[in-house]
N, CA, C and O atoms as a Tinker XYZ file with bonds, in Angstrom:
   324  protein
     1  N     12.404000    9.762000   -4.543000    73     2
     2  CA    11.080000    9.283000   -4.907000    64     1     3
     3  C     10.053000   10.144000   -4.170000    63     2     4     5
     4  O     10.187000   10.393000   -2.972000    81     3
     5  N      9.041000   10.589000   -4.888000    73     3     6
     6  CA     8.040000   11.438000   -4.257000    64     5     7
     7  C      6.815000   10.629000   -3.836000    63     6     8     9
     8  O      6.643000    9.473000   -4.222000    81     7
     9  N      5.965000   11.281000   -3.027000    73     7    10
    10  CA     4.782000   10.598000   -2.496000    64     9    11
    11  C      3.783000   10.223000   -3.585000    63    10    12    13
    12  O      3.074000    9.226000   -3.452000    81    11
    13  N      3.717000   11.003000   -4.655000    73    11    14
    14  CA     2.789000   10.690000   -5.741000    64    13    15
    15  C      3.154000    9.363000   -6.401000    63    14    16    17
    16  O      2.273000    8.563000   -6.714000    81    15
    17  N      4.424000    9.130000   -6.611000    73    15    18
    18  CA     4.885000    7.876000   -7.206000    64    17    19
    19  C      4.541000    6.707000   -6.294000    63    18    20    21
    20  O      4.083000    5.660000   -6.753000    81    19
    21  N      4.767000    6.896000   -5.000000    73    19    22
    22  CA     4.461000    5.843000   -4.023000    64    21    23
    23  C      2.956000    5.596000   -3.977000    63    22    24    25
    24  O      2.513000    4.447000   -3.992000    81    23
    25  N      2.167000    6.672000   -3.920000    73    23    26
    26  CA     0.707000    6.535000   -3.879000    64    25    27
    27  C      0.194000    5.801000   -5.102000    63    26    28    29
    28  O     -0.649000    4.912000   -4.978000    81    27
    29  N      0.681000    6.152000   -6.274000    73    27    30
    30  CA     0.249000    5.468000   -7.500000    64    29    31
    31  C      0.524000    3.972000   -7.418000    63    30    32    33
    32  O     -0.312000    3.162000   -7.818000    81    31
    33  N      1.688000    3.606000   -6.904000    73    31    34
    34  CA     2.045000    2.182000   -6.786000    64    33    35
    35  C      1.155000    1.484000   -5.768000    63    34    36    37
    36  O      0.685000    0.374000   -6.019000    81    35
    37  N      0.919000    2.111000   -4.629000    73    35    38
    38  CA     0.064000    1.503000   -3.599000    64    37    39
    39  C     -1.357000    1.335000   -4.116000    63    38    40    41
    40  O     -1.963000    0.282000   -3.917000    81    39
    41  N     -1.895000    2.347000   -4.773000    73    39    42
    42  CA    -3.259000    2.251000   -5.307000    64    41    43
    43  C     -3.366000    1.158000   -6.369000    63    42    44    45
    44  O     -4.313000    0.371000   -6.363000    81    43
    45  N     -2.396000    1.110000   -7.279000    73    43    46
    46  CA    -2.406000    0.095000   -8.340000    64    45    47
    47  C     -2.353000   -1.307000   -7.743000    63    46    48    49
    48  O     -3.107000   -2.188000   -8.157000    81    47
    49  N     -1.472000   -1.516000   -6.776000    73    47    50
    50  CA    -1.339000   -2.837000   -6.174000    64    49    51
    51  C     -2.525000   -3.184000   -5.282000    63    50    52    53
    52  O     -2.908000   -4.350000   -5.190000    81    51
    53  N     -3.102000   -2.199000   -4.634000    73    51    54
    54  CA    -4.311000   -2.434000   -3.830000    64    53    55
    55  C     -5.460000   -2.867000   -4.729000    63    54    56    57
    56  O     -6.195000   -3.801000   -4.410000    81    55
    57  N     -5.606000   -2.185000   -5.845000    73    55    58
    58  CA    -6.671000   -2.554000   -6.789000    64    57    59
    59  C     -6.446000   -3.953000   -7.349000    63    58    60    61
    60  O     -7.399000   -4.713000   -7.523000    81    59
    61  N     -5.193000   -4.295000   -7.632000    73    59    62
    62  CA    -4.896000   -5.634000   -8.148000    64    61    63
    63  C     -5.244000   -6.714000   -7.128000    63    62    64    65
    64  O     -5.872000   -7.716000   -7.470000    81    63
    65  N     -4.841000   -6.509000   -5.888000    73    63    66
    66  CA    -5.053000   -7.519000   -4.848000    64    65    67
    67  C     -6.520000   -7.601000   -4.435000    63    66    68    69
    68  O     -7.036000   -8.689000   -4.179000    81    67
    69  N     -7.184000   -6.464000   -4.372000    73    67    70
    70  CA    -8.549000   -6.425000   -3.839000    64    69    71
    71  C     -9.636000   -6.384000   -4.901000    63    70    72    73
    72  O    -10.808000   -6.218000   -4.565000    81    71
    73  N     -9.287000   -6.530000   -6.157000    73    71    74
    74  CA   -10.258000   -6.367000   -7.243000    64    73    75
    75  C    -11.446000   -7.309000   -7.157000    63    74    76    77
    76  O    -12.542000   -6.955000   -7.591000    81    75
    77  N    -11.256000   -8.485000   -6.613000    73    75    78
    78  CA   -12.365000   -9.448000   -6.550000    64    77    79
    79  C    -13.342000   -9.150000   -5.421000    63    78    80    81
    80  O    -14.500000   -9.564000   -5.480000    81    79
    81  N    -12.885000   -8.427000   -4.380000    73    79    82
    82  CA   -13.791000   -8.183000   -3.251000    64    81    83
    83  C    -14.222000   -6.727000   -3.155000    63    82    84    85
    84  O    -15.154000   -6.409000   -2.416000    81    83
    85  N    -13.567000   -5.845000   -3.882000    73    83    86
    86  CA   -13.890000   -4.429000   -3.775000    64    85    87
    87  C    -13.872000   -3.819000   -5.170000    63    86    88    89
    88  O    -12.811000   -3.677000   -5.778000    81    87
    89  N    -15.036000   -3.463000   -5.670000    73    87    90
    90  CA   -15.141000   -2.987000   -7.047000    64    89    91
    91  C    -15.292000   -1.475000   -7.174000    63    90    92    93
    92  O    -15.663000   -0.986000   -8.240000    81    91
    93  N    -15.012000   -0.726000   -6.110000    73    91    94
    94  CA   -15.090000    0.731000   -6.168000    64    93    95
    95  C    -13.691000    1.314000   -6.300000    63    94    96    97
    96  O    -12.697000    0.617000   -6.093000    81    95
    97  N    -13.619000    2.567000   -6.637000    73    95    98
    98  CA   -12.331000    3.252000   -6.725000    64    97    99
    99  C    -11.726000    3.347000   -5.329000    63    98   100   101
   100  O    -12.396000    3.755000   -4.380000    81    99
   101  N    -10.472000    2.974000   -5.211000    73    99   102
   102  CA    -9.767000    3.021000   -3.941000    64   101   103
   103  C     -9.092000    4.387000   -3.823000    63   102   104   105
   104  O     -8.454000    4.862000   -4.762000    81   103
   105  N     -9.243000    5.006000   -2.661000    73   103   106
   106  CA    -8.706000    6.340000   -2.412000    64   105   107
   107  C     -7.652000    6.304000   -1.304000    63   106   108   109
   108  O     -7.605000    5.358000   -0.519000    81   107
   109  N     -6.819000    7.323000   -1.244000    73   107   110
   110  CA    -5.741000    7.396000   -0.256000    64   109   111
   111  C     -6.265000    7.358000    1.181000    63   110   112   113
   112  O     -5.586000    6.842000    2.070000    81   111
   113  N     -7.448000    7.891000    1.416000    73   111   114
   114  CA    -7.992000    7.947000    2.773000    64   113   115
   115  C     -8.621000    6.630000    3.228000    63   114   116   117
   116  O     -8.964000    6.480000    4.400000    81   115
   117  N     -8.773000    5.682000    2.314000    73   115   118
   118  CA    -9.448000    4.430000    2.639000    64   117   119
   119  C     -8.648000    3.585000    3.630000    63   118   120   121
   120  O     -7.424000    3.488000    3.555000    81   119
   121  N     -9.384000    2.983000    4.557000    73   119   122
   122  CA    -8.793000    2.051000    5.514000    64   121   123
   123  C     -8.761000    0.663000    4.882000    63   122   124   125
   124  O     -9.707000    0.254000    4.208000    81   123
   125  N     -7.675000   -0.046000    5.106000    73   123   126
   126  CA    -7.559000   -1.396000    4.554000    64   125   127
   127  C     -8.691000   -2.293000    5.049000    63   126   128   129
   128  O     -9.215000   -3.102000    4.283000    81   127
   129  N     -9.071000   -2.163000    6.309000    73   127   130
   130  CA   -10.145000   -2.983000    6.875000    64   129   131
   131  C    -11.458000   -2.707000    6.153000    63   130   132   133
   132  O    -12.203000   -3.636000    5.842000    81   131
   133  N    -11.745000   -1.437000    5.884000    73   131   134
   134  CA   -12.985000   -1.075000    5.189000    64   133   135
   135  C    -13.005000   -1.587000    3.752000    63   134   136   137
   136  O    -14.071000   -1.785000    3.170000    81   135
   137  N    -11.823000   -1.799000    3.186000    73   135   138
   138  CA   -11.734000   -2.340000    1.828000    64   137   139
   139  C    -11.864000   -3.859000    1.814000    63   138   140   141
   140  O    -11.920000   -4.474000    0.749000    81   139
   141  N    -11.913000   -4.458000    2.995000    73   139   142
   142  CA   -12.020000   -5.909000    3.086000    64   141   143
   143  C    -10.687000   -6.618000    3.057000    63   142   144   145
   144  O    -10.632000   -7.834000    2.871000    81   143
   145  N     -9.599000   -5.865000    3.240000    73   143   146
   146  CA    -8.257000   -6.447000    3.179000    64   145   147
   147  C     -7.913000   -7.133000    4.495000    63   146   148   149
   148  O     -7.895000   -6.504000    5.553000    81   147
   149  N     -7.645000   -8.415000    4.413000    73   147   150
   150  CA    -7.175000   -9.150000    5.583000    64   149   151
   151  C     -5.661000   -8.946000    5.685000    63   150   152   153
   152  O     -5.061000   -8.277000    4.844000    81   151
   153  N     -5.058000   -9.521000    6.707000    73   151   154
   154  CA    -3.619000   -9.329000    6.901000    64   153   155
   155  C     -2.809000   -9.893000    5.736000    63   154   156   157
   156  O     -1.771000   -9.337000    5.377000    81   155
   157  N     -3.270000  -10.978000    5.151000    73   155   158
   158  CA    -2.573000  -11.563000    3.997000    64   157   159
   159  C     -2.663000  -10.623000    2.798000    63   158   160   161
   160  O     -1.689000  -10.460000    2.063000    81   159
   161  N     -3.827000  -10.005000    2.597000    73   159   162
   162  CA    -3.989000   -9.034000    1.513000    64   161   163
   163  C     -3.055000   -7.848000    1.706000    63   162   164   165
   164  O     -2.431000   -7.377000    0.756000    81   163
   165  N     -2.965000   -7.371000    2.942000    73   163   166
   166  CA    -2.093000   -6.225000    3.225000    64   165   167
   167  C     -0.635000   -6.546000    2.938000    63   166   168   169
   168  O      0.083000   -5.735000    2.352000    81   167
   169  N     -0.203000   -7.722000    3.347000    73   167   170
   170  CA     1.181000   -8.132000    3.079000    64   169   171
   171  C      1.413000   -8.220000    1.570000    63   170   172   173
   172  O      2.467000   -7.810000    1.084000    81   171
   173  N      0.451000   -8.743000    0.835000    73   171   174
   174  CA     0.585000   -8.835000   -0.624000    64   173   175
   175  C      0.678000   -7.440000   -1.252000    63   174   176   177
   176  O      1.494000   -7.209000   -2.144000    81   175
   177  N     -0.155000   -6.520000   -0.783000    73   175   178
   178  CA    -0.132000   -5.145000   -1.300000    64   177   179
   179  C      1.219000   -4.502000   -1.003000    63   178   180   181
   180  O      1.824000   -3.885000   -1.880000    81   179
   181  N      1.686000   -4.645000    0.224000    73   179   182
   182  CA     2.971000   -4.055000    0.617000    64   181   183
   183  C      4.103000   -4.672000   -0.188000    63   182   184   185
   184  O      4.944000   -3.956000   -0.731000    81   183
   185  N      4.129000   -5.987000   -0.267000    73   183   186
   186  CA     5.210000   -6.673000   -0.990000    64   185   187
   187  C      5.213000   -6.297000   -2.472000    63   186   188   189
   188  O      6.265000   -6.005000   -3.039000    81   187
   189  N      4.038000   -6.305000   -3.092000    73   187   190
   190  CA     3.942000   -5.933000   -4.510000    64   189   191
   191  C      4.375000   -4.483000   -4.736000    63   190   192   193
   192  O      5.025000   -4.170000   -5.733000    81   191
   193  N      4.009000   -3.607000   -3.805000    73   191   194
   194  CA     4.376000   -2.197000   -3.925000    64   193   195
   195  C      5.883000   -2.011000   -3.792000    63   194   196   197
   196  O      6.495000   -1.297000   -4.587000    81   195
   197  N      6.479000   -2.648000   -2.796000    73   195   198
   198  CA     7.929000   -2.534000   -2.612000    64   197   199
   199  C      8.671000   -3.076000   -3.827000    63   198   200   201
   200  O      9.669000   -2.501000   -4.260000    81   199
   201  N      8.184000   -4.173000   -4.370000    73   199   202
   202  CA     8.809000   -4.753000   -5.563000    64   201   203
   203  C      8.688000   -3.799000   -6.749000    63   202   204   205
   204  O      9.663000   -3.567000   -7.464000    81   203
   205  N      7.504000   -3.252000   -6.957000    73   203   206
   206  CA     7.304000   -2.365000   -8.105000    64   205   207
   207  C      8.105000   -1.069000   -7.980000    63   206   208   209
   208  O      8.453000   -0.453000   -8.988000    81   207
   209  N      8.397000   -0.657000   -6.750000    73   207   210
   210  CA     9.183000    0.554000   -6.528000    64   209   211
   211  C     10.678000    0.264000   -6.396000    63   210   212   213
   212  O     11.487000    1.184000   -6.280000    81   211
   213  N     11.037000   -1.017000   -6.414000    73   211   214
   214  CA    12.428000   -1.443000   -6.216000    64   213   215
   215  C     12.994000   -0.898000   -4.901000    63   214   216   217
   216  O     14.096000   -0.350000   -4.851000    81   215
   217  N     12.205000   -1.068000   -3.846000    73   215   218
   218  CA    12.573000   -0.587000   -2.513000    64   217   219
   219  C     12.650000   -1.784000   -1.574000    63   218   220   221
   220  O     11.826000   -2.696000   -1.643000    81   219
   221  N     13.649000   -1.771000   -0.697000    73   219   222
   222  CA    13.823000   -2.854000    0.267000    64   221   223
   223  C     13.596000   -2.312000    1.677000    63   222   224   225
   224  O     14.483000   -1.696000    2.268000    81   223
   225  N     12.404000   -2.549000    2.200000    73   223   226
   226  CA    12.034000   -2.121000    3.549000    64   225   227
   227  C     11.468000   -3.354000    4.252000    63   226   228   229
   228  O     10.663000   -4.077000    3.664000    81   227
   229  N     11.872000   -3.608000    5.497000    73   227   230
   230  CA    11.303000   -4.753000    6.220000    64   229   231
   231  C      9.775000   -4.627000    6.337000    63   230   232   233
   232  O      9.257000   -3.566000    6.686000    81   231
   233  N      9.078000   -5.702000    6.048000    73   231   234
   234  CA     7.609000   -5.679000    6.114000    64   233   235
   235  C      7.115000   -5.258000    7.488000    63   234   236   237
   236  O      6.100000   -4.570000    7.603000    81   235
   237  N      7.828000   -5.669000    8.530000    73   235   238
   238  CA     7.387000   -5.348000    9.890000    64   237   239
   239  C      7.368000   -3.839000   10.149000    63   238   240   241
   240  O      6.692000   -3.387000   11.073000    81   239
   241  N      8.090000   -3.063000    9.359000    73   239   242
   242  CA     8.081000   -1.610000    9.502000    64   241   243
   243  C      6.857000   -0.968000    8.867000    63   242   244   245
   244  O      6.611000    0.222000    9.063000    81   243
   245  N      6.091000   -1.736000    8.111000    73   243   246
   246  CA     4.983000   -1.173000    7.341000    64   245   247
   247  C      3.620000   -1.754000    7.675000    63   246   248   249
   248  O      2.603000   -1.208000    7.246000    81   247
   249  N      3.570000   -2.834000    8.419000    73   247   250
   250  CA     2.296000   -3.539000    8.623000    64   249   251
   251  C      1.316000   -2.814000    9.539000    63   250   252   253
   252  O      0.152000   -3.210000    9.611000    81   251
   253  N      1.739000   -1.778000   10.233000    73   251   254
   254  CA     0.825000   -1.038000   11.095000    64   253   255
   255  C      0.013000    0.021000   10.362000    63   254   256   257
   256  O     -0.813000    0.699000   10.973000    81   255
   257  N      0.235000    0.168000    9.070000    73   255   258
   258  CA    -0.502000    1.168000    8.292000    64   257   259
   259  C     -1.985000    0.810000    8.259000    63   258   260   261
   260  O     -2.363000   -0.274000    7.815000    81   259
   261  N     -2.809000    1.722000    8.726000    73   259   262
   262  CA    -4.256000    1.485000    8.746000    64   261   263
   263  C     -4.927000    1.916000    7.447000    63   262   264   265
   264  O     -5.940000    1.345000    7.043000    81   263
   265  N     -4.353000    2.931000    6.795000    73   263   266
   266  CA    -4.944000    3.459000    5.569000    64   265   267
   267  C     -3.919000    3.419000    4.438000    63   266   268   269
   268  O     -2.726000    3.217000    4.666000    81   267
   269  N     -4.402000    3.612000    3.234000    73   267   270
   270  CA    -3.522000    3.723000    2.074000    64   269   271
   271  C     -2.524000    4.855000    2.307000    63   270   272   273
   272  O     -1.330000    4.695000    2.053000    81   271
   273  N     -3.005000    5.983000    2.785000    73   271   274
   274  CA    -2.163000    7.141000    3.036000    64   273   275
   275  C     -1.093000    6.851000    4.091000    63   274   276   277
   276  O      0.049000    7.290000    3.959000    81   275
   277  N     -1.466000    6.115000    5.131000    73   275   278
   278  CA    -0.486000    5.724000    6.159000    64   277   279
   279  C      0.649000    4.920000    5.539000    63   278   280   281
   280  O      1.818000    5.143000    5.855000    81   279
   281  N      0.309000    3.991000    4.663000    73   279   282
   282  CA     1.317000    3.158000    4.020000    64   281   283
   283  C      2.237000    4.013000    3.153000    63   282   284   285
   284  O      3.453000    3.822000    3.156000    81   283
   285  N      1.663000    4.942000    2.422000    73   283   286
   286  CA     2.464000    5.846000    1.591000    64   285   287
   287  C      3.448000    6.622000    2.470000    63   286   288   289
   288  O      4.629000    6.728000    2.140000    81   287
   289  N      2.964000    7.158000    3.578000    73   287   290
   290  CA     3.819000    7.927000    4.473000    64   289   291
   291  C      4.949000    7.081000    5.049000    63   290   292   293
   292  O      6.088000    7.541000    5.125000    81   291
   293  N      4.647000    5.855000    5.451000    73   291   294
   294  CA     5.673000    4.972000    6.009000    64   293   295
   295  C      6.741000    4.611000    4.976000    63   294   296   297
   296  O      7.932000    4.594000    5.286000    81   295
   297  N      6.311000    4.328000    3.764000    73   295   298
   298  CA     7.284000    4.014000    2.711000    64   297   299
   299  C      8.133000    5.253000    2.432000    63   298   300   301
   300  O      9.353000    5.157000    2.293000    81   299
   301  N      7.494000    6.398000    2.351000    73   299   302
   302  CA     8.204000    7.644000    2.065000    64   301   303
   303  C      9.273000    7.935000    3.127000    63   302   304   305
   304  O     10.361000    8.410000    2.801000    81   303
   305  N      8.963000    7.653000    4.378000    73   303   306
   306  CA     9.915000    7.882000    5.468000    64   305   307
   307  C     11.172000    7.020000    5.313000    63   306   308   309
   308  O     12.246000    7.392000    5.785000    81   307
   309  N     11.035000    5.871000    4.652000    73   307   310
   310  CA    12.146000    4.920000    4.519000    64   309   311
   311  C     12.988000    5.105000    3.265000    63   310   312   313
   312  O     14.079000    4.543000    3.167000    81   311
   313  N     12.502000    5.878000    2.312000    73   311   314
   314  CA    13.266000    6.029000    1.057000    64   313   315
   315  C     14.002000    7.360000    1.063000    63   314   316   317
   316  O     13.618000    8.308000    1.749000    81   315
   317  N     15.057000    7.398000    0.286000    73   315   318
   318  CA    15.786000    8.651000    0.137000    64   317   319
   319  C     14.987000    9.586000   -0.745000    63   318   320   321
   320  O     14.451000    9.170000   -1.772000    81   319
   321  N     14.905000   10.834000   -0.355000    73   319   322
   322  CA    14.145000   11.805000   -1.157000    64   321   323
   323  C     15.104000   12.788000   -1.776000    63   322   324
   324  O     14.682000   13.695000   -2.493000    81   323
């Protein structure tokens, strides 16, 4: 799985979860805090992304991601390439 596939999934799920509070285009460099994502929103984004990618990674390994790009990198580190 490549980073583009992961990024697309993270962006799609971020937009789905945050659509009511953030109406701008979400970018890879964006910080979850700046997007208005609380910890529950982040867990929802991570869980939805892992489900859509059919990947099983412990949530605790991913919750430290500060930006969309950080999350992509962490997921990428855990999947076979």
